C-alpha positions in Angstrom: 16.7 -25.8 31.1 15.8 -22.1 31.2 17.0 -21.6 27.6 14.9 -24.6 26.4 11.7 -23.1 28.0 12.4 -19.7 26.5 12.8 -21.3 23.0 9.6 -23.4 23.5 7.7 -20.3 24.6 9.0 -18.4 21.6 8.1 -21.1 19.1 4.7 -21.7 20.7 3.7 -18.1 19.9 3.9 -19.1 16.2 1.0 -21.6 16.2 -1.6 -18.8 16.4 -5.0 -19.1 17.9 -8.6 -18.8 16.8 -9.9 -18.3 13.3 -9.8 -15.5 10.7 -12.1 -12.6 11.7 -12.6 -11.7 8.0 -16.2 -11.9 6.9 -17.3 -12.6 3.3 -20.4 -11.3 1.8 -21.5 -11.2 -1.9 -22.2 -7.4 -1.6 -18.7 -6.7 -0.2 -17.2 -8.9 -2.9 -19.1 -6.9 -5.6 -18.0 -3.6 -4.2 -14.4 -4.8 -4.0 -14.5 -5.9 -7.6 -16.1 -2.7 -8.8 -13.6 -0.5 -6.8 -10.5 -2.4 -7.8 -11.6 -2.7 -11.5 -12.5 1.0 -11.7 -9.3 2.3 -10.0 -7.0 0.1 -12.1 -8.9 0.7 -15.3 -8.5 4.5 -14.8 -4.8 4.1 -14.3 -4.5 1.8 -17.3 -6.4 4.2 -19.4 -4.1 7.0 -18.4 -1.1 4.8 -19.2 -2.5 4.1 -22.7 -3.6 7.7 -23.3 -0.4 9.4 -22.2 3.3 8.7 -22.5 3.5 8.1 -18.7 3.4 4.8 -16.8 0.5 5.3 -14.3 0.4 1.7 -13.0 2.7 0.0 -10.6 2.2 -3.3 -8.8 1.7 -1.9 -5.3 -1.4 -0.1 -6.5 -3.2 -3.5 -7.0 -2.4 -4.3 -3.4 -3.6 -0.8 -2.3 -7.0 -1.6 -4.0 -7.3 -4.8 -2.0 -7.1 -2.7 1.2 -9.1 0.3 -0.1 -12.0 -1.9 -1.2 -11.6 -5.1 0.7 -10.9 -3.8 4.2 -11.9 -0.2 3.7 -12.4 0.3 7.5 -8.8 -0.7 8.4 -6.5 2.1 9.6 -4.1 1.0 6.9 -6.7 1.7 4.2 -7.4 5.3 5.0 -6.6 8.1 2.6 -3.8 9.4 4.9 -2.1 6.0 4.7 -2.7 5.3 1.1 -1.4 8.6 -0.2 1.1 9.4 2.6 2.4 5.8 2.7 3.0 5.7 -1.0 4.7 9.1 -1.1 7.0 8.5 1.9 7.9 5.0 0.8 8.7 6.1 -2.8 10.7 9.1 -1.5 12.7 6.8 0.7 13.4 4.6 -2.3 14.4 7.5 -4.5 16.7 8.9 -1.8 18.4 5.6 -1.3 18.7 5.0 -5.1 20.1 8.4 -5.9 22.7 8.2 -3.0 23.7 4.5 -3.0 22.6 3.1 -6.4 20.7 -0.1 -7.1 22.4 -2.9 -5.3 21.0 -5.5 -2.9 21.9 -3.4 0.2 20.1 -0.4 -1.4 16.9 -2.4 -1.8 17.0 -3.7 1.8 17.9 -0.2 3.1 15.1 1.4 1.0 12.4 -1.0 2.4 13.6 -0.8 6.0 13.7 3.0 5.8 10.3 3.2 4.2 8.8 1.0 7.0 10.4 3.2 9.7 9.3 6.4 8.1 5.8 5.3 7.5 5.5 4.2 11.2 7.0 7.5 12.3 4.5 9.5 10.3 1.6 7.2 11.1 1.1 6.5 7.4 1.8 2.8 7.4 0.4 1.2 4.2 1.8 -2.3 3.5 1.6 -2.1 -0.3 3.7 1.0 -0.2 6.5 -1.0 1.3 7.2 -2.3 -2.2 7.7 1.1 -3.6 11.5 1.3 -2.9 11.9 -2.0 -4.7 10.0 -0.6 -7.7 12.0 2.7 -7.7 15.4 1.1 -7.2 14.9 -1.8 -9.7 13.6 0.6 -12.4 16.2 3.3 -11.7 13.4 5.9 -11.4 13.8 9.6 -11.6 12.4 12.1 -9.1 9.4 12.7 -11.3 8.2 9.1 -10.3 7.1 10.7 -7.0 4.4 12.7 -8.8 3.6 10.3 -11.7 2.6 7.6 -10.9 2.9 7.7 -7.1 1.1 10.8 -5.9 -1.5 11.0 -8.7 -2.1 7.3 -8.8 -2.6 7.1 -5.0 -5.0 10.1 -5.2 -7.0 8.4 -7.9 -7.3 5.2 -5.8 -8.6 7.3 -2.9 -11.1 9.2 -5.0 -12.5 5.9 -6.4 -12.6 4.6 -2.8 -14.5 7.6 -1.7 -17.1 7.2 -4.5 -17.4 3.4 -4.5 -17.2 2.6 -0.8 -19.8 5.2 0.2 -22.3 3.8 -2.3 -23.1 1.2 0.3 -25.2 2.6 3.2 -23.4 0.3 5.7 -19.9 1.6 4.7 -18.4 4.8 5.8 -15.1 5.8 4.1 -12.9 7.3 5.3 -12.8 6.7 9.0 -10.3 9.6 9.3 -8.3 11.9 7.1 -5.6 13.0 9.6 
């Protein structure tokens, strides 16, 4: 009987409670659109203008956080830049030591999560970086281009666009 109650209690936590606290306003939607469009347009332009690939899928998700929930701790410059760097570095280390197998991808993501948490740079989109790195067979230069420079560009656009609204203050913290 005790096991049954434990299982019921465990499962009952999964039903959730309440409603989403996210608020929608046309002004915030417009700022989100402008920010995401601008950041990705700059990276796409750089990709077309140079021989480097400046865009990776996790950057789209970073834009959602940077412009959609700019006040979240996970959206701050430290997290965007640090999270992408640490996560990509974890993926590169795993790839260059263990190769590109299934276990490597799982190890890369797990290691990235642990290291982002340890360094207080958790940024959910960056959790995909080891997958990108390992599946593409990336070289160490991937850490600078597109990861570091791309993350910095997103933060710079976030600084400019988010602070255009008097009610927004970005960032909440740097360190």
